[in-house]
N, C-alpha and C positions, 0 to 999 in steps of 0.2 A: 504494500500500500504506500506508494511513493508520492503521495500528494496530501495536502491539507484541505479539509472541507468544512463548510458550515452548512448545516441543514436546519433552518428555523421552522418551527411548527411541523414537526415530523408527521408523516401520514400514519394514522392508526388504521390498519386494514381490518382488524377484528376487535370487537369489544370497546371498552372505554378505559382511559387512564384514570385511576382513582384520584379524586380531587384532593384527598388528604395527603397525597405524596408531595413533599416539598424538600428537594435535595438533589444530589447528583450521584450518579454511578460512574466512577472513573476507573479506567483500565490503562495499562501501559504495556508495550511490547516492542520488539525490534522491528524497525522499518528503515532500511539503510537509505541514506541520502546519496552517499558516494561509496564505491567499493574501497576497501583498504588499499594501501600503496602497493601491496603485492598482488592486487587484482581479485582476491577472493573476499567474500563477506560472510564469515561465520556468524551465527545468530547473536552472540554476545558482543561482536564488534559493531553491530548495526545500531544506528542512532535510535534512542528511545522515542516512541511516539505515544502521546497520551490521548485517549478517547474519552470524551465526557458526554454523558446523557443527563440533562438537567430537567427536573420536573417542577412545575408550578401551576396549581389550580387546574389540572387537567391538560395542560399544555406541556409538550416536551420538545426540547431543542438539542441538537447534536453538534459537537465540534470535535475535530482532531487536530493536534498540533505537535510538531516535533519539540522535544525538550531542548531549549537553547543552552546546552552544556558548554563549558569552555572549549571542548573538542569541536562541537558543532560550529561555534562562532569563529574559531580559528580557520576551519575549513571553508566557511562561508566567506570569510575575508579574502582568502587566497583562491577560492573557486576550484579547489582540488583537494584530494585526500592528503592528509598530513601525518598519518600514523601507519606504522607497520607493526603487526603483532608477532611476537617471537614464537607463539604456539599456533601459527596459522600458515605454515609453509609446507604442510604435508600434502594438501590437495585431496584429502579424504576425510574419514570420520574423526581423525585426530584434531582437526581444526576446530577449536572451541572459542577462542577469543577471551579466555579466562586468565591469560598470562600477562607478562609485561610487554611493553612496547619498546621499539628501538628509539632511543633519544638522540636528537640532533639539534643543531642551532635553531631550526624552524619550529620545533614543538617543545623545546625545553621549557620547563616551568608551567606547562599546561596539562591539566588533569586529563586522563584518558577515559574518564567515566562516560558511559552512554545513557545512564539513568533509565534503563529499560526493563528492569525486573519486576518492580512493584511500585504502586502508588497508593498512599494512605493519608487520612486526615490527621492533622496535628496543629493545634494552636491557630485555627482559623484558616489554614492553608492546606493544599494538597502537597505531599512530599513524594518525590520520585527518587528511587534508589536503584543502584546497580549491584550491591552486595560486595563487590570487589572493585578496586581500581578507581575509586573516587567518592566524593562526599554526597550527602543528600541535597536535592535541588528542590526549591520551593516554587509552587505554581499558584496562580490565581484560580480559584474554583469556578469562576464564572467565565472569564475570558480565556483561560488556560495559558495566559501570558507567563513566561518564565520570569520569576522574581530574582533568581540567582541562588548561589550556594547558601545554605542556612548559616546564620551567624554562629551557631553552636558547633559547627564542624571542627573548629580549632580545638575543641575540648574532647573530641573523640580520639581514637587510636588508629594507627595504620593497620590495614589487614595484611593480605598476602603480597600486595603490590606496593613497592616503595612509593611514598608520596612524591609528587612532582613539584609541589609548592606548599607553603604554609597553609594548613587546614585541609589539605588534600587527603583526608582520612576516609575510612570505610564505615559502613553501617549495615545493619541486618536486612536481609531480604524480607523477613516476616516478623517485624516487631509486634509486640502486643502493647495494649494500653489499659490503664485503669480509668474507667468511665467517670468515676466519682472525683478523682484527684486530677485527672488529665495527664498523669505521668506516663511517659513512653518508655517501654522496656525493650532495649535492643542490645546488640553485641557486634563484635568483629571477631573474625577467626583468621588463622594463619597457618602456614606449614612450618613456622619457626616458633619457639617458645617466646612468650606465653601463647599457647595455641588458641586461647579464648579470652576475650576481655568483655565484661558486661558493662553496659551503659544504661543509666536511668536518667532520662531527660525530662526536666520539669517544663511546664508550658511557658515559664518565664525565660527559658533558655539555659538555666543552670544544668550542669551534668555531673552526676556521681558515677565514678568508674571503679571497676574492680578487676584486676588481672588474675586469671586463674592459672597459676604456675604448676599445679600438680596434676594436670590432665594427663592421661596415659599415653596419648598419641594425637597427632593432628587428624582432624575430621572436617568434612564439609558440613559445617554447622548451619544448615539452610533454614531450619525452623526449630521451634521450641514450644513447650507448654508453660502457661502461666497459671499458678494457683494463688490462693490467698497468702501462702507462706513462701513459695519458691518460684524461681524460673528453673524449669527442668530441661536440661540439654542432654541429648543422647549422643555419645561418641560411638560411631558406627564404622564399619569397614570401608566406607566410601571416603577415600583419602585424597588430599591434594598434595602435590609435591612438584616444585618447580624444576628439580633435578631431572624429572622424567622427560621434559622437553629440552632442557638445556644440555643434558649429558646422555640420555638414553634414546632419544628420537622417538618419544612416546607422547601420548596425550598427557595433559597436566593432571588428569584424574585417574585414579586407580581403584580397583576393587580388591580388598583383602578380607575375604570371608573368615580367615583365621583369627582376625582381631576380635576378641570378646567385646560384646556390647557393654559399655559402661554408661550409667546414668549419673549425671551431676545434679544434685538438688542444691541450688544456689539460693541462699536466703535473699529474698527480694528487697526487704526493708531493714536488714541488719547486716551492714557491710563488714562488721568485725566477727560475725559468726562463721565458723568454718563451713566449707562446702562438704556435704555428705556425698561420698562416692559409693555407688552400688555396682559391683561387677556382676554381671548376669551370666548365666550359662545357657542363654537362648541360642537356638539354632541360627545359622546365618540368615538374616532377613534385613529389611530396610524400610524405615519410615522416612519419607521425604517431606510430606506435608502433614502437620498435626491437625487434629480436629479441635479437641479441648480436653480438659482433665476434670475429674471429680475426686474428692477425698471422702471415703465412706468408712467410718470407724478407723481401723488401722490399715486400711487399704488405699493406695494411691492408684487411680485408674487413668491410664494414659491412652487416649483413643486417637485413631487415625488409620488411613489405608496402609496396609502392610504389603510391601513388595517382597517377592521371593529374592530379589536382588535389585540394585539400582538400575533404572530403565535407560541406561546409556551404554553405548558400545565400549568395550575394552579390548586390549590386544589379544586376550584369550578368545574373543568372539569371532574375529575375522582377520583376514590377511590385509596387508597394505594394498591400497588402491580399490578395495571393495566399497560399494555404495553403502552408506549408513542406513540402517533400518530406522523407520519412523519411531518416534518416541514411545508411543503406546504399543508398538509391535514387538519390542525386544524383551519386555517383561510385563507382568500384570500384578495388580494389587487388589485387595478387597478389604473391607472395613474390619479392623481388628482392635485388640486392646492388650496393652501390657499391664498386668496386675502386679503391683509392688506391695509386698508385705512390709510395712514400715517398722515392724518389730524385729523381724528376722533378716530383712534385706533380700528375701527370695523373690524372684521375678518369674512369672509365667506368661505366656502369650496365648491369647484366645482369638480364634477367627469368629467374627460375629455375623458374617454373611458370606454366601457363595458368590454373590454378584460382584463382578469387577467394578471398582470405583476409584475415583481420585478427586483431586481438587476440592477438599472438604472446606466448608464454611460454617459459621455459627452466627448467632445474634451477638455482635461484637460489643454491645452495651454491657455484656456479662462476662467479658474476659476476666479471668482470675477469680471468678466467684462461684464456679461450678455451673453446670448446664444440663439441659434436658434434650434440646433439639439440635440435630446435626443435618447438614445439607451436603450433597455430593453430586458429581456427575457420574452417572452409572453407565454400565456397558455390558457387553457380552464377550465371551471368550473368542479370540481370533488367533489361531495358530499359537505361537509362543507368547502372544500379548493379548490385547483387548481392543475392542471397537467401542468408542464412547458414543452413546446415543440417547441418554435419558436424564431426567432430573429425579433425584431420590431424596426423600425426607425421612429421617429415622428418629424415633423416640429412643434416646440412649438409655432410658431406664427400663423400658419394656422390650426394646429392640424390635418393635413393630415398625414396618415400612409403609410408605406411600411411594409409588413410582409412576411417572408419566413419560412415555416414550416420545421423544421429540422428532426423531428422524428414523426412517426405515433404511432403505438402501441408497438414498440420495447422497452424493458427495457433499459433505458438510462438516463443519467443526462446531461441536457443542462445547462452548468454552466456560470458564469458571463463572459461577453465578455469584450473586450477593444477596444478603437479606436486608430489607428495609422495614423498620418498625411501622406499625399502623399509626401510632402516635408516639411522642417522645417517652411517655410513661406507660406504654402498653406492656403487658406481661411478656416474659421471654418467649420468643418464637411467634408472637402474634403480629402478623404483618404480611409482607409480600416478598417474593423471590423473583429476582430479575435475571434472566438468562440470555447471554449474547450468543447468536448463531451466525456463522458465515456460510451461506449457501453457495458453494463454489460453482456448481454447474449453472446456476441462474445468475451468477455475478451480482448478488445482492446480499445485504446484511439485514439482520432482524434481531430485535429484542423481544422476548416473550415475558410477560408478567403473570405470575401465579399467586393466588391467595393461599396463605398457609392453612386456612381452614380445611381445604381439601384440594390438593394439587391434582388428584386423579381426574377432576372435572376438566382439566386442560387449562390453557392460559386464559385469563380474563381480558387480556389485551395483547395485540401484536403490533409492534412498531417497526415500520419498514424503512430501510435506507436504500437509495438507488445505486449502490455500489457494494462490492464485496468487501467486508471489513477485514483488516489485517489481523493476524493471530496475536493474541495477547495472553501471557501466562496469568497475570494477577491484577487485582484491583479491589476497590472498597467503596462503600457508601458513605457519603457525608450528608448529615442531616442539617437542613436550614431552619428548622422550626424552633 
């Protein structure tokens, strides 16, 4: 999707937009403006593009804009690519764009961030992040105008990529927040010690940080669980290592199933309290995206889709030069739970559903407070992976499901949904679910809105866009009420 668009008063092809919806659904993903200097454009080297769908009194407007990162502005000034990625010279599945860039006089001192992994609300703005290689970028929620690097970036820590300038630090792909206090819980991770640093950002811009020096090994710390007491991080066998592309001619990512899964229970509001480490004897498995967590008695319940392995190709999967398998085709996940006995430290895994699923979401007003309702993109088994085609709502107490199949055999992408509350003070899970769909064959985009009372009745409204939407991994709702 290499263009910016504005669609005012979007066409509603079916149903009506609920008049009580007032806010925006924002998503971000890679949409390259220019190829890299070496001519290839891996997903994470592509410039971040934010898509915003804004609701007000039954009207809905759409915009998409590139995030004007320092990289984007430099390349716009020179009208050409200015960056070459060190891990993008393979010409096959090993090109990720997650490593360092070649520094020269033309790009020295300019952050390499593309801000294309996630976008979330914080302190009245939308914040776009890349997870590695650069700081969070603030956006205006109405115009999508780039406001610039957040002022608190100087108080963060560097991740795996060395900073190019003062404040060129990293931040989490999936931060959590406390709805009552406005505190934002994030982190950075690295292939060098300390492997993890926790950051708590107050809405006034102050940052409290904690370096975790006793982690067992480096891990791709993509997501975490927030409870009333802890930020819970899983150290899993999906590992980053710059030596892999610098010295071994491999992708920056590796899969080491022999690494035991460790859980770090990091006290969220007591920085001087030690981290509790729990070494599990779980079979090799992988949780990439967390749903949420509950504490029931002496049990900590950590929920999320569990993969049999990370859904990315590794050197053990294919030979050099082979085409990469699509993301959902190389591995599959289904909703599961890690149950932690807080007295003994024993951990067991339970599969909660046979249905393939990923991209879990919750009512984010209740982050860190326990939860009942979980939302997922569901699918069916497809060879060694899965085909995503439906919306699933699960009561995590009773494990009863509602499912609505959005597509049959049509070429389409059912992307990550979001929950929007019916009112600011409505009970948990009472509201609407908004699902973005890109209908490739018809070259059109669509948002479908479901009422959480019963999604099996189908969407209560369909919003059509006159072009195919670009793929976006993640996004969130911002309430204006």
